[in-house]
PDB file of N, H, CA, C and O in Angstrom:
ATOM      1  N   MET A   1       1.034  -1.098  -0.084  1.00  0.00           N
ATOM      2  CA  MET A   1      -0.339   0.280   0.078  1.00  0.00           C
ATOM      3  C   MET A   1       0.568   1.251  -0.294  1.00  0.00           C
ATOM      4  O   MET A   1       1.697   0.760  -0.325  1.00  0.00           O
ATOM      5  N   LYS A   2       0.558   2.143  -0.518  1.00  0.00           N
ATOM      6  H   LYS A   2      -0.359   2.541  -0.493  1.00  0.00           H
ATOM      7  CA  LYS A   2       1.154   3.748  -0.799  1.00  0.00           C
ATOM      8  C   LYS A   2       1.391   4.028   1.033  1.00  0.00           C
ATOM      9  O   LYS A   2       0.825   3.632   2.052  1.00  0.00           O
ATOM     10  N   LEU A   3       2.574   4.949   0.707  1.00  0.00           N
ATOM     11  H   LEU A   3       3.034   5.270  -0.120  1.00  0.00           H
ATOM     12  CA  LEU A   3       2.069   5.764   2.220  1.00  0.00           C
ATOM     13  C   LEU A   3       0.569   6.856   2.453  1.00  0.00           C
ATOM     14  O   LEU A   3      -0.164   6.991   3.434  1.00  0.00           O
ATOM     15  N   THR A   4       0.551   7.322   1.475  1.00  0.00           N
ATOM     16  H   THR A   4       1.146   7.213   0.679  1.00  0.00           H
ATOM     17  CA  THR A   4      -1.106   8.216   1.309  1.00  0.00           C
ATOM     18  C   THR A   4      -2.109   7.621   1.747  1.00  0.00           C
ATOM     19  O   THR A   4      -3.035   8.361   2.081  1.00  0.00           O
ATOM     20  N   ASP A   5      -2.326   6.044   1.922  1.00  0.00           N
ATOM     21  H   ASP A   5      -1.574   5.442   1.651  1.00  0.00           H
ATOM     22  CA  ASP A   5      -3.520   5.129   2.552  1.00  0.00           C
ATOM     23  C   ASP A   5      -3.016   5.013   3.792  1.00  0.00           C
ATOM     24  O   ASP A   5      -3.924   5.233   4.593  1.00  0.00           O
ATOM     25  N   ALA A   6      -2.017   4.777   4.326  1.00  0.00           N
ATOM     26  H   ALA A   6      -1.279   4.598   3.675  1.00  0.00           H
ATOM     27  CA  ALA A   6      -1.776   4.119   5.825  1.00  0.00           C
ATOM     28  C   ALA A   6      -2.583   5.260   7.061  1.00  0.00           C
ATOM     29  O   ALA A   6      -2.602   6.488   7.144  1.00  0.00           O
ATOM     30  N   LEU A   7      -3.249   4.056   7.982  1.00  0.00           N
ATOM     31  H   LEU A   7      -3.234   3.058   7.914  1.00  0.00           H
ATOM     32  CA  LEU A   7      -3.505   4.986   8.676  1.00  0.00           C
ATOM     33  C   LEU A   7      -2.216   5.375  10.155  1.00  0.00           C
ATOM     34  O   LEU A   7      -1.166   4.803  10.449  1.00  0.00           O
ATOM     35  N   VAL A   8      -3.029   6.752  10.887  1.00  0.00           N
ATOM     36  H   VAL A   8      -3.882   7.217  10.648  1.00  0.00           H
ATOM     37  CA  VAL A   8      -2.414   7.714  11.119  1.00  0.00           C
ATOM     38  C   VAL A   8      -2.155   7.266  12.862  1.00  0.00           C
ATOM     39  O   VAL A   8      -3.073   7.004  13.640  1.00  0.00           O
ATOM     40  N   GLY A   9      -0.728   7.263  13.193  1.00  0.00           N
ATOM     41  H   GLY A   9       0.018   7.475  12.561  1.00  0.00           H
ATOM     42  CA  GLY A   9      -0.288   5.994  14.313  1.00  0.00           C
ATOM     43  C   GLY A   9       0.172   5.108  14.321  1.00  0.00           C
ATOM     44  O   GLY A   9       0.667   4.567  15.309  1.00  0.00           O
ATOM     45  N   GLN A  10       0.131   4.484  12.642  1.00  0.00           N
ATOM     46  H   GLN A  10      -0.271   4.924  11.839  1.00  0.00           H
ATOM     47  CA  GLN A  10       0.603   2.922  13.359  1.00  0.00           C
ATOM     48  C   GLN A  10       1.837   3.048  12.758  1.00  0.00           C
ATOM     49  O   GLN A  10       2.092   4.063  12.109  1.00  0.00           O
ATOM     50  N   GLU A  11       2.618   2.177  12.881  1.00  0.00           N
ATOM     51  H   GLU A  11       2.410   1.353  13.407  1.00  0.00           H
ATOM     52  CA  GLU A  11       4.015   1.582  12.048  1.00  0.00           C
ATOM     53  C   GLU A  11       4.169   0.960  11.007  1.00  0.00           C
ATOM     54  O   GLU A  11       3.413   0.004  10.835  1.00  0.00           O
ATOM     55  N   TYR A  12       4.956   1.199  10.191  1.00  0.00           N
ATOM     56  H   TYR A  12       5.571   1.975  10.330  1.00  0.00           H
ATOM     57  CA  TYR A  12       4.854   0.232   8.927  1.00  0.00           C
ATOM     58  C   TYR A  12       6.065   0.213   8.356  1.00  0.00           C
ATOM     59  O   TYR A  12       6.731   1.192   8.693  1.00  0.00           O
ATOM     60  N   VAL A  13       6.643  -0.562   7.578  1.00  0.00           N
ATOM     61  H   VAL A  13       6.102  -1.357   7.304  1.00  0.00           H
ATOM     62  CA  VAL A  13       7.862  -0.821   7.239  1.00  0.00           C
ATOM     63  C   VAL A  13       7.715  -0.287   5.563  1.00  0.00           C
ATOM     64  O   VAL A  13       6.654  -0.204   4.943  1.00  0.00           O
ATOM     65  N   VAL A  14       9.232   0.075   4.992  1.00  0.00           N
ATOM     66  H   VAL A  14      10.094   0.008   5.496  1.00  0.00           H
ATOM     67  CA  VAL A  14       8.945   0.681   4.028  1.00  0.00           C
ATOM     68  C   VAL A  14       9.464  -0.165   3.229  1.00  0.00           C
ATOM     69  O   VAL A  14      10.621  -0.563   3.370  1.00  0.00           O
ATOM     70  N   GLN A  15       8.459  -0.663   2.013  1.00  0.00           N
ATOM     71  H   GLN A  15       7.520  -0.340   1.898  1.00  0.00           H
ATOM     72  CA  GLN A  15       8.626  -1.950   1.153  1.00  0.00           C
ATOM     73  C   GLN A  15       9.746  -1.501  -0.349  1.00  0.00           C
ATOM     74  O   GLN A  15      10.057  -2.440  -1.082  1.00  0.00           O
ATOM     75  N   ARG A  16      10.082  -0.593  -0.573  1.00  0.00           N
ATOM     76  H   ARG A  16       9.829   0.169   0.022  1.00  0.00           H
ATOM     77  CA  ARG A  16      10.324  -0.028  -1.531  1.00  0.00           C
ATOM     78  C   ARG A  16       9.780   1.422  -1.618  1.00  0.00           C
ATOM     79  O   ARG A  16       8.838   1.919  -1.002  1.00  0.00           O
ATOM     80  N   ILE A  17      10.837   2.128  -2.790  1.00  0.00           N
ATOM     81  H   ILE A  17      11.602   1.723  -3.290  1.00  0.00           H
ATOM     82  CA  ILE A  17      10.436   3.609  -3.097  1.00  0.00           C
ATOM     83  C   ILE A  17      10.267   3.104  -4.454  1.00  0.00           C
ATOM     84  O   ILE A  17      11.085   2.381  -5.021  1.00  0.00           O
ATOM     85  N   GLU A  18       8.689   3.696  -5.163  1.00  0.00           N
ATOM     86  H   GLU A  18       8.024   4.283  -4.702  1.00  0.00           H
ATOM     87  CA  GLU A  18       8.340   3.790  -6.324  1.00  0.00           C
ATOM     88  C   GLU A  18       8.474   5.321  -6.911  1.00  0.00           C
ATOM     89  O   GLU A  18       7.710   6.260  -6.689  1.00  0.00           O
ATOM     90  N   THR A  19       9.858   5.306  -7.857  1.00  0.00           N
ATOM     91  H   THR A  19      10.479   4.543  -8.037  1.00  0.00           H
ATOM     92  CA  THR A  19       9.810   6.034  -8.499  1.00  0.00           C
ATOM     93  C   THR A  19      11.265   6.531  -9.520  1.00  0.00           C
ATOM     94  O   THR A  19      12.378   6.333  -9.034  1.00  0.00           O
ATOM     95  N   ASP A  20      11.178   7.004 -10.557  1.00  0.00           N
ATOM     96  H   ASP A  20      10.273   7.166 -10.952  1.00  0.00           H
ATOM     97  CA  ASP A  20      11.826   7.508 -11.995  1.00  0.00           C
ATOM     98  C   ASP A  20      13.020   8.562 -11.589  1.00  0.00           C
ATOM     99  O   ASP A  20      14.113   8.546 -12.156  1.00  0.00           O
ATOM    100  N   ASP A  21      12.706   9.407 -10.621  1.00  0.00           N
ATOM    101  H   ASP A  21      11.818   9.420 -10.161  1.00  0.00           H
ATOM    102  CA  ASP A  21      13.487  10.558  -9.777  1.00  0.00           C
ATOM    103  C   ASP A  21      14.226  10.155  -9.293  1.00  0.00           C
ATOM    104  O   ASP A  21      13.819   9.659  -8.243  1.00  0.00           O
ATOM    105  N   GLU A  22      16.049   9.955  -9.549  1.00  0.00           N
ATOM    106  H   GLU A  22      16.380  10.359 -10.402  1.00  0.00           H
ATOM    107  CA  GLU A  22      16.574  10.183  -8.890  1.00  0.00           C
ATOM    108  C   GLU A  22      16.642  10.543  -7.563  1.00  0.00           C
ATOM    109  O   GLU A  22      16.722   9.934  -6.496  1.00  0.00           O
ATOM    110  N   GLU A  23      16.557  12.430  -8.131  1.00  0.00           N
ATOM    111  H   GLU A  23      16.493  12.925  -8.998  1.00  0.00           H
ATOM    112  CA  GLU A  23      16.602  12.915  -7.184  1.00  0.00           C
ATOM    113  C   GLU A  23      15.771  13.078  -6.024  1.00  0.00           C
ATOM    114  O   GLU A  23      16.274  13.649  -5.056  1.00  0.00           O
ATOM    115  N   LEU A  24      14.502  12.646  -5.952  1.00  0.00           N
ATOM    116  H   LEU A  24      14.093  12.182  -6.738  1.00  0.00           H
ATOM    117  CA  LEU A  24      13.384  12.298  -5.413  1.00  0.00           C
ATOM    118  C   LEU A  24      14.198  10.942  -4.334  1.00  0.00           C
ATOM    119  O   LEU A  24      14.476  11.096  -3.145  1.00  0.00           O
ATOM    120  N   ASP A  25      14.398   9.906  -4.998  1.00  0.00           N
ATOM    121  H   ASP A  25      14.172   9.781  -5.964  1.00  0.00           H
ATOM    122  CA  ASP A  25      15.108   8.611  -4.507  1.00  0.00           C
ATOM    123  C   ASP A  25      16.031   9.157  -3.186  1.00  0.00           C
ATOM    124  O   ASP A  25      15.987   9.073  -1.958  1.00  0.00           O
ATOM    125  N   ALA A  26      16.786   9.694  -4.099  1.00  0.00           N
ATOM    126  H   ALA A  26      16.821   9.763  -5.096  1.00  0.00           H
ATOM    127  CA  ALA A  26      18.431  10.247  -3.233  1.00  0.00           C
ATOM    128  C   ALA A  26      17.752  11.033  -1.394  1.00  0.00           C
ATOM    129  O   ALA A  26      18.156  10.947  -0.234  1.00  0.00           O
ATOM    130  N   PHE A  27      16.386  11.851  -2.194  1.00  0.00           N
ATOM    131  H   PHE A  27      16.058  11.922  -3.136  1.00  0.00           H
ATOM    132  CA  PHE A  27      16.366  12.717  -0.933  1.00  0.00           C
ATOM    133  C   PHE A  27      15.498  11.957  -0.171  1.00  0.00           C
ATOM    134  O   PHE A  27      15.263  12.588   0.860  1.00  0.00           O
ATOM    135  N   LEU A  28      14.945  10.964  -0.188  1.00  0.00           N
ATOM    136  H   LEU A  28      15.136  10.452  -1.025  1.00  0.00           H
ATOM    137  CA  LEU A  28      13.986  10.232   0.728  1.00  0.00           C
ATOM    138  C   LEU A  28      15.052   9.162   1.104  1.00  0.00           C
ATOM    139  O   LEU A  28      14.723   8.434   2.040  1.00  0.00           O
ATOM    140  N   PHE A  29      16.089   8.970   0.627  1.00  0.00           N
ATOM    141  H   PHE A  29      16.357   9.562  -0.134  1.00  0.00           H
ATOM    142  CA  PHE A  29      17.392   7.710   1.498  1.00  0.00           C
ATOM    143  C   PHE A  29      18.122   8.786   2.486  1.00  0.00           C
ATOM    144  O   PHE A  29      18.499   8.361   3.578  1.00  0.00           O
ATOM    145  N   SER A  30      18.357  10.258   2.135  1.00  0.00           N
ATOM    146  H   SER A  30      18.051  10.603   1.248  1.00  0.00           H
ATOM    147  CA  SER A  30      19.172  11.570   2.820  1.00  0.00           C
ATOM    148  C   SER A  30      18.550  11.233   4.396  1.00  0.00           C
ATOM    149  O   SER A  30      19.254  11.076   5.393  1.00  0.00           O
ATOM    150  N   LEU A  31      16.833  11.155   4.349  1.00  0.00           N
ATOM    151  H   LEU A  31      16.261  11.282   3.539  1.00  0.00           H
ATOM    152  CA  LEU A  31      16.026  11.290   5.062  1.00  0.00           C
ATOM    153  C   LEU A  31      15.904   9.892   6.293  1.00  0.00           C
ATOM    154  O   LEU A  31      15.426   9.876   7.427  1.00  0.00           O
ATOM    155  N   GLY A  32      16.753   8.505   5.230  1.00  0.00           N
ATOM    156  H   GLY A  32      17.141   8.518   4.308  1.00  0.00           H
ATOM    157  CA  GLY A  32      16.740   7.318   6.189  1.00  0.00           C
ATOM    158  C   GLY A  32      15.089   6.702   5.984  1.00  0.00           C
ATOM    159  O   GLY A  32      14.402   6.061   6.779  1.00  0.00           O
ATOM    160  N   CYS A  33      14.787   7.173   4.613  1.00  0.00           N
ATOM    161  H   CYS A  33      15.345   7.694   3.967  1.00  0.00           H
ATOM    162  CA  CYS A  33      13.289   6.066   3.821  1.00  0.00           C
ATOM    163  C   CYS A  33      14.191   5.334   2.876  1.00  0.00           C
ATOM    164  O   CYS A  33      14.644   5.752   1.810  1.00  0.00           O
ATOM    165  N   TYR A  34      14.385   4.096   3.485  1.00  0.00           N
ATOM    166  H   TYR A  34      14.016   3.756   4.350  1.00  0.00           H
ATOM    167  CA  TYR A  34      14.685   3.045   2.372  1.00  0.00           C
ATOM    168  C   TYR A  34      13.982   1.903   2.233  1.00  0.00           C
ATOM    169  O   TYR A  34      12.822   2.297   2.347  1.00  0.00           O
ATOM    170  N   SER A  35      13.948   0.781   2.066  1.00  0.00           N
ATOM    171  H   SER A  35      14.891   0.461   1.974  1.00  0.00           H
ATOM    172  CA  SER A  35      13.618  -0.124   2.275  1.00  0.00           C
ATOM    173  C   SER A  35      13.934  -1.062   3.860  1.00  0.00           C
ATOM    174  O   SER A  35      15.141  -1.233   4.034  1.00  0.00           O
ATOM    175  N   GLY A  36      13.210  -1.543   4.761  1.00  0.00           N
ATOM    176  H   GLY A  36      12.230  -1.404   4.620  1.00  0.00           H
ATOM    177  CA  GLY A  36      13.291  -2.075   5.763  1.00  0.00           C
ATOM    178  C   GLY A  36      13.572  -1.194   6.450  1.00  0.00           C
ATOM    179  O   GLY A  36      14.548  -1.285   7.194  1.00  0.00           O
ATOM    180  N   GLU A  37      12.995  -0.365   6.416  1.00  0.00           N
ATOM    181  H   GLU A  37      12.202  -0.291   5.811  1.00  0.00           H
ATOM    182  CA  GLU A  37      12.707   1.279   7.816  1.00  0.00           C
ATOM    183  C   GLU A  37      11.626   0.917   8.560  1.00  0.00           C
ATOM    184  O   GLU A  37      11.085  -0.161   8.318  1.00  0.00           O
ATOM    185  N   PRO A  38      11.310   1.462   9.222  1.00  0.00           N
ATOM    186  CA  PRO A  38       9.831   2.021   9.829  1.00  0.00           C
ATOM    187  C   PRO A  38       9.453   2.924   9.558  1.00  0.00           C
ATOM    188  O   PRO A  38      10.350   3.765   9.532  1.00  0.00           O
ATOM    189  N   ILE A  39       8.199   3.433   9.216  1.00  0.00           N
ATOM    190  H   ILE A  39       7.470   2.749   9.238  1.00  0.00           H
ATOM    191  CA  ILE A  39       7.348   4.534   9.024  1.00  0.00           C
ATOM    192  C   ILE A  39       6.584   5.290  10.190  1.00  0.00           C
ATOM    193  O   ILE A  39       6.454   4.810  11.316  1.00  0.00           O
ATOM    194  N   THR A  40       6.355   5.866  10.008  1.00  0.00           N
ATOM    195  H   THR A  40       6.460   6.256   9.093  1.00  0.00           H
ATOM    196  CA  THR A  40       4.802   6.380  10.848  1.00  0.00           C
ATOM    197  C   THR A  40       4.156   7.587  10.466  1.00  0.00           C
ATOM    198  O   THR A  40       4.671   8.702  10.541  1.00  0.00           O
ATOM    199  N   VAL A  41       2.933   7.313  10.026  1.00  0.00           N
ATOM    200  H   VAL A  41       2.514   6.407   9.966  1.00  0.00           H
ATOM    201  CA  VAL A  41       2.733   8.539   9.480  1.00  0.00           C
ATOM    202  C   VAL A  41       1.823   9.093  11.123  1.00  0.00           C
ATOM    203  O   VAL A  41       1.122   8.356  11.816  1.00  0.00           O
ATOM    204  N   ILE A  42       2.192  10.854  11.438  1.00  0.00           N
ATOM    205  H   ILE A  42       2.763  11.453  10.875  1.00  0.00           H
ATOM    206  CA  ILE A  42       1.857  11.114  12.869  1.00  0.00           C
ATOM    207  C   ILE A  42       0.533  12.097  12.405  1.00  0.00           C
ATOM    208  O   ILE A  42      -0.453  11.879  13.109  1.00  0.00           O
ATOM    209  N   ALA A  43       0.366  12.947  11.542  1.00  0.00           N
ATOM    210  H   ALA A  43       1.167  13.123  10.970  1.00  0.00           H
ATOM    211  CA  ALA A  43      -0.557  13.343  11.077  1.00  0.00           C
ATOM    212  C   ALA A  43      -0.716  13.842   9.398  1.00  0.00           C
ATOM    213  O   ALA A  43       0.265  14.003   8.671  1.00  0.00           O
ATOM    214  N   ARG A  44      -2.028  14.033   8.989  1.00  0.00           N
ATOM    215  H   ARG A  44      -2.825  13.902   9.580  1.00  0.00           H
ATOM    216  CA  ARG A  44      -2.483  14.454   8.052  1.00  0.00           C
ATOM    217  C   ARG A  44      -2.548  16.073   7.521  1.00  0.00           C
ATOM    218  O   ARG A  44      -3.212  16.981   8.020  1.00  0.00           O
ATOM    219  N   ARG A  45      -1.783  16.123   6.534  1.00  0.00           N
ATOM    220  H   ARG A  45      -1.243  15.386   6.129  1.00  0.00           H
ATOM    221  CA  ARG A  45      -1.992  17.804   6.702  1.00  0.00           C
ATOM    222  C   ARG A  45      -2.718  18.101   5.110  1.00  0.00           C
ATOM    223  O   ARG A  45      -2.484  17.277   4.227  1.00  0.00           O
ATOM    224  N   ARG A  46      -3.515  19.196   4.831  1.00  0.00           N
ATOM    225  H   ARG A  46      -3.705  19.866   5.549  1.00  0.00           H
ATOM    226  CA  ARG A  46      -3.742  19.725   3.397  1.00  0.00           C
ATOM    227  C   ARG A  46      -2.374  19.232   2.393  1.00  0.00           C
ATOM    228  O   ARG A  46      -1.401  19.902   2.740  1.00  0.00           O
ATOM    229  N   GLY A  47      -2.079  18.440   1.465  1.00  0.00           N
ATOM    230  H   GLY A  47      -2.869  17.896   1.183  1.00  0.00           H
ATOM    231  CA  GLY A  47      -1.531  18.718   0.539  1.00  0.00           C
ATOM    232  C   GLY A  47      -0.500  17.402   1.072  1.00  0.00           C
ATOM    233  O   GLY A  47       0.258  17.022   0.180  1.00  0.00           O
ATOM    234  N   GLY A  48      -0.379  16.709   2.307  1.00  0.00           N
ATOM    235  H   GLY A  48      -0.995  17.017   3.032  1.00  0.00           H
ATOM    236  CA  GLY A  48       0.800  16.170   2.899  1.00  0.00           C
ATOM    237  C   GLY A  48       0.283  15.647   3.554  1.00  0.00           C
ATOM    238  O   GLY A  48      -0.931  15.524   3.393  1.00  0.00           O
ATOM    239  N   CYS A  49       0.926  15.074   4.619  1.00  0.00           N
ATOM    240  H   CYS A  49       1.912  15.174   4.749  1.00  0.00           H
ATOM    241  CA  CYS A  49       1.782  14.354   5.653  1.00  0.00           C
ATOM    242  C   CYS A  49       2.800  14.889   6.370  1.00  0.00           C
ATOM    243  O   CYS A  49       3.621  15.654   5.863  1.00  0.00           O
ATOM    244  N   THR A  50       2.830  14.330   8.258  1.00  0.00           N
ATOM    245  H   THR A  50       2.164  13.708   8.669  1.00  0.00           H
ATOM    246  CA  THR A  50       4.052  14.398   8.816  1.00  0.00           C
ATOM    247  C   THR A  50       4.288  13.381   9.003  1.00  0.00           C
ATOM    248  O   THR A  50       3.338  12.822   9.551  1.00  0.00           O
ATOM    249  N   VAL A  51       5.722  12.281   8.720  1.00  0.00           N
ATOM    250  H   VAL A  51       6.494  12.735   8.274  1.00  0.00           H
ATOM    251  CA  VAL A  51       5.734  11.586   9.479  1.00  0.00           C
ATOM    252  C   VAL A  51       6.744  11.142  10.386  1.00  0.00           C
ATOM    253  O   VAL A  51       7.070  12.088  11.104  1.00  0.00           O
ATOM    254  N   SER A  52       7.390  10.077  10.662  1.00  0.00           N
ATOM    255  H   SER A  52       7.126   9.308  10.079  1.00  0.00           H
ATOM    256  CA  SER A  52       8.660   9.891  11.492  1.00  0.00           C
ATOM    257  C   SER A  52       9.170   8.855  10.732  1.00  0.00           C
ATOM    258  O   SER A  52       8.730   7.939  10.039  1.00  0.00           O
ATOM    259  N   ILE A  53      10.437   9.374  11.148  1.00  0.00           N
ATOM    260  H   ILE A  53      10.795  10.118  11.712  1.00  0.00           H
ATOM    261  CA  ILE A  53      11.566   8.219  10.379  1.00  0.00           C
ATOM    262  C   ILE A  53      12.844   7.967  11.234  1.00  0.00           C
ATOM    263  O   ILE A  53      13.526   8.940  11.554  1.00  0.00           O
ATOM    264  N   LYS A  54      13.067   7.188  11.473  1.00  0.00           N
ATOM    265  H   LYS A  54      12.512   6.397  11.213  1.00  0.00           H
ATOM    266  CA  LYS A  54      14.322   6.914  12.644  1.00  0.00           C
ATOM    267  C   LYS A  54      14.175   8.207  13.766  1.00  0.00           C
ATOM    268  O   LYS A  54      13.365   7.897  14.640  1.00  0.00           O
ATOM    269  N   ASP A  55      14.598   9.207  13.908  1.00  0.00           N
ATOM    270  H   ASP A  55      15.256   9.458  13.198  1.00  0.00           H
ATOM    271  CA  ASP A  55      14.828  10.195  15.291  1.00  0.00           C
ATOM    272  C   ASP A  55      14.348  11.459  14.871  1.00  0.00           C
ATOM    273  O   ASP A  55      14.773  12.449  15.467  1.00  0.00           O
ATOM    274  N   GLY A  56      13.568  11.590  13.986  1.00  0.00           N
ATOM    275  H   GLY A  56      13.223  10.786  13.503  1.00  0.00           H
ATOM    276  CA  GLY A  56      13.208  12.841  12.827  1.00  0.00           C
ATOM    277  C   GLY A  56      11.632  12.534  12.287  1.00  0.00           C
ATOM    278  O   GLY A  56      11.045  11.599  11.742  1.00  0.00           O
ATOM    279  N   ARG A  57      11.331  13.792  12.735  1.00  0.00           N
ATOM    280  H   ARG A  57      11.808  14.552  13.177  1.00  0.00           H
ATOM    281  CA  ARG A  57       9.611  13.940  11.822  1.00  0.00           C
ATOM    282  C   ARG A  57       9.915  14.907  10.891  1.00  0.00           C
ATOM    283  O   ARG A  57      10.764  15.760  11.146  1.00  0.00           O
ATOM    284  N   TYR A  58       9.246  14.877   9.699  1.00  0.00           N
ATOM    285  H   TYR A  58       8.555  14.184   9.491  1.00  0.00           H
ATOM    286  CA  TYR A  58       9.243  15.332   8.177  1.00  0.00           C
ATOM    287  C   TYR A  58       7.892  15.802   8.118  1.00  0.00           C
ATOM    288  O   TYR A  58       7.225  15.331   9.039  1.00  0.00           O
ATOM    289  N   ASN A  59       7.282  16.532   7.392  1.00  0.00           N
ATOM    290  H   ASN A  59       7.824  16.915   6.643  1.00  0.00           H
ATOM    291  CA  ASN A  59       6.155  16.836   6.778  1.00  0.00           C
ATOM    292  C   ASN A  59       6.962  16.770   5.043  1.00  0.00           C
ATOM    293  O   ASN A  59       7.968  17.258   4.529  1.00  0.00           O
ATOM    294  N   ILE A  60       5.958  15.971   4.651  1.00  0.00           N
ATOM    295  H   ILE A  60       5.140  15.575   5.068  1.00  0.00           H
ATOM    296  CA  ILE A  60       6.035  15.437   3.036  1.00  0.00           C
ATOM    297  C   ILE A  60       4.929  15.697   1.857  1.00  0.00           C
ATOM    298  O   ILE A  60       3.850  15.126   2.017  1.00  0.00           O
ATOM    299  N   ASP A  61       5.071  16.382   0.867  1.00  0.00           N
ATOM    300  H   ASP A  61       5.947  16.845   0.737  1.00  0.00           H
ATOM    301  CA  ASP A  61       4.058  16.141  -0.139  1.00  0.00           C
ATOM    302  C   ASP A  61       3.062  14.540  -0.398  1.00  0.00           C
ATOM    303  O   ASP A  61       3.210  13.387   0.007  1.00  0.00           O
ATOM    304  N   CYS A  62       2.318  15.044  -1.038  1.00  0.00           N
ATOM    305  H   CYS A  62       2.198  15.981  -1.367  1.00  0.00           H
ATOM    306  CA  CYS A  62       1.698  13.601  -1.528  1.00  0.00           C
ATOM    307  C   CYS A  62       2.154  13.058  -2.558  1.00  0.00           C
ATOM    308  O   CYS A  62       1.821  11.904  -2.828  1.00  0.00           O
ATOM    309  N   GLN A  63       3.083  13.821  -3.423  1.00  0.00           N
ATOM    310  H   GLN A  63       3.353  14.759  -3.204  1.00  0.00           H
ATOM    311  CA  GLN A  63       4.204  12.967  -4.450  1.00  0.00           C
ATOM    312  C   GLN A  63       5.403  12.263  -3.926  1.00  0.00           C
ATOM    313  O   GLN A  63       6.035  11.399  -4.534  1.00  0.00           O
ATOM    314  N   LEU A  64       5.588  12.601  -3.040  1.00  0.00           N
ATOM    315  H   LEU A  64       5.075  13.303  -2.546  1.00  0.00           H
ATOM    316  CA  LEU A  64       6.436  11.676  -2.316  1.00  0.00           C
ATOM    317  C   LEU A  64       5.737  10.395  -1.201  1.00  0.00           C
ATOM    318  O   LEU A  64       6.198   9.255  -1.252  1.00  0.00           O
ATOM    319  N   SER A  65       4.507  10.778  -0.150  1.00  0.00           N
ATOM    320  H   SER A  65       4.132  11.704  -0.109  1.00  0.00           H
ATOM    321  CA  SER A  65       3.926   9.781   0.132  1.00  0.00           C
ATOM    322  C   SER A  65       3.074   8.957  -1.060  1.00  0.00           C
ATOM    323  O   SER A  65       2.568   7.929  -0.612  1.00  0.00           O
ATOM    324  N   ASP A  66       2.878   9.135  -2.127  1.00  0.00           N
ATOM    325  H   ASP A  66       3.290   9.970  -2.491  1.00  0.00           H
ATOM    326  CA  ASP A  66       2.602   8.261  -2.875  1.00  0.00           C
ATOM    327  C   ASP A  66       3.634   7.430  -3.612  1.00  0.00           C
ATOM    328  O   ASP A  66       3.285   6.456  -4.279  1.00  0.00           O
ATOM    329  N   ALA A  67       4.993   7.828  -3.492  1.00  0.00           N
ATOM    330  H   ALA A  67       5.277   8.619  -2.950  1.00  0.00           H
ATOM    331  CA  ALA A  67       5.796   7.287  -4.320  1.00  0.00           C
ATOM    332  C   ALA A  67       6.435   5.808  -3.076  1.00  0.00           C
ATOM    333  O   ALA A  67       6.747   4.673  -3.438  1.00  0.00           O
ATOM    334  N   ILE A  68       6.459   6.458  -1.354  1.00  0.00           N
ATOM    335  H   ILE A  68       6.205   7.379  -1.060  1.00  0.00           H
ATOM    336  CA  ILE A  68       6.899   5.481  -0.286  1.00  0.00           C
ATOM    337  C   ILE A  68       5.671   4.164   0.257  1.00  0.00           C
ATOM    338  O   ILE A  68       4.946   4.246   1.249  1.00  0.00           O
ATOM    339  N   ILE A  69       5.735   3.047  -0.696  1.00  0.00           N
ATOM    340  H   ILE A  69       6.324   2.980  -1.501  1.00  0.00           H
ATOM    341  CA  ILE A  69       5.712   1.579  -0.452  1.00  0.00           C
ATOM    342  C   ILE A  69       5.464   1.009   0.848  1.00  0.00           C
ATOM    343  O   ILE A  69       6.529   0.986   1.464  1.00  0.00           O
ATOM    344  N   VAL A  70       4.878   0.718   1.268  1.00  0.00           N
ATOM    345  H   VAL A  70       4.012   0.736   0.768  1.00  0.00           H
ATOM    346  CA  VAL A  70       4.869   0.182   2.984  1.00  0.00           C
ATOM    347  C   VAL A  70       3.800  -0.719   3.376  1.00  0.00           C
ATOM    348  O   VAL A  70       2.646  -0.524   2.994  1.00  0.00           O
ATOM    349  N   ALA A  71       4.198  -1.923   4.290  1.00  0.00           N
ATOM    350  H   ALA A  71       5.136  -2.082   4.601  1.00  0.00           H
ATOM    351  CA  ALA A  71       3.690  -2.861   4.622  1.00  0.00           C
ATOM    352  C   ALA A  71       3.223  -2.840   5.523  1.00  0.00           C
ATOM    353  O   ALA A  71       2.645  -3.843   5.942  1.00  0.00           O
TER     354      ALA A  71
END
């Protein structure tokens, strides 16, 4: 499932990143968002969401959340 469809407050594991954009892939990797890492949606906002990855919280837009596939 895409991160866009994830429930708020539930921890998921990143399965893969679906993007052809190398810059986007590198940006997510720099945040610590890559296969096998836990991710939690903290809050939904108009146009995106707030996520917790490792020890940080980040606001990401819909394009980024659509690229993150979780289980």
